[in-house]
C-alpha positions in Angstrom: 42.7 -32.5 -13.1 43.4 -35.2 -10.2 41.4 -37.4 -11.7 43.8 -37.0 -14.8 46.7 -38.4 -11.6 43.8 -41.3 -10.6 43.3 -43.0 -13.8 47.0 -42.8 -14.7 47.4 -44.7 -12.0 44.2 -47.8 -12.3 46.0 -48.0 -16.4 49.8 -48.4 -14.8 48.1 -50.6 -12.2 46.2 -52.6 -14.9 48.5 -52.6 -17.6 50.9 -54.1 -14.8 48.8 -56.8 -13.9 48.5 -57.5 -17.3 52.1 -57.8 -17.9 52.1 -60.1 -15.0 49.5 -63.0 -15.7 51.0 -62.8 -19.1 54.1 -63.8 -17.8 53.1 -66.2 -15.2 50.7 -67.9 -17.9 53.9 -68.7 -19.9 55.4 -69.4 -16.7 53.1 -71.8 -16.0 53.0 -74.2 -19.4 49.5 -72.7 -20.6 50.5 -71.6 -23.5 53.3 -74.6 -24.3 50.6 -76.6 -26.9 47.8 -75.3 -28.6 47.5 -77.7 -31.6 47.4 -80.8 -29.4 43.4 -80.1 -27.4 42.0 -78.8 -31.0 43.2 -82.3 -32.5 42.0 -84.2 -29.9 39.0 -83.3 -30.6 39.7 -84.8 -34.6 40.6 -88.4 -33.4 37.7 -89.6 -31.1 37.3 -92.8 -31.1 34.4 -93.5 -29.7 32.0 -96.3 -30.2 29.3 -95.3 -33.0 25.4 -94.7 -31.6 23.2 -98.0 -31.2 20.1 -96.9 -33.8 16.8 -95.5 -32.5 14.0 -98.1 -31.7 11.0 -96.8 -34.8 8.8 -95.2 -33.8 5.3 -96.9 -32.1 2.2 -96.4 -34.1 -1.2 -95.7 -32.9 -4.7 -96.9 -34.9 -5.2 -93.9 -35.5 -1.8 -93.8 -37.5 -2.4 -97.1 -39.5 -4.5 -97.0 -42.9 -7.8 -97.7 -43.0 -9.0 -100.9 -44.5 -12.1 -99.2 -45.8 -11.8 -96.9 -49.0 
């Protein structure tokens, strides 16, 4: 029976902590703009990468001249 009071108290403290964290995040502006960061990825204007150089061929990869 004593554990019931302990777990009830811990659950209540956890709930109060979660509500306090939610209120803090709302007041500090954490939840103000959820769309702009996601759209910023789509509007990325980075310069394109230069093409990769062709792979070097070794003598064993070159076609043989004898039939």
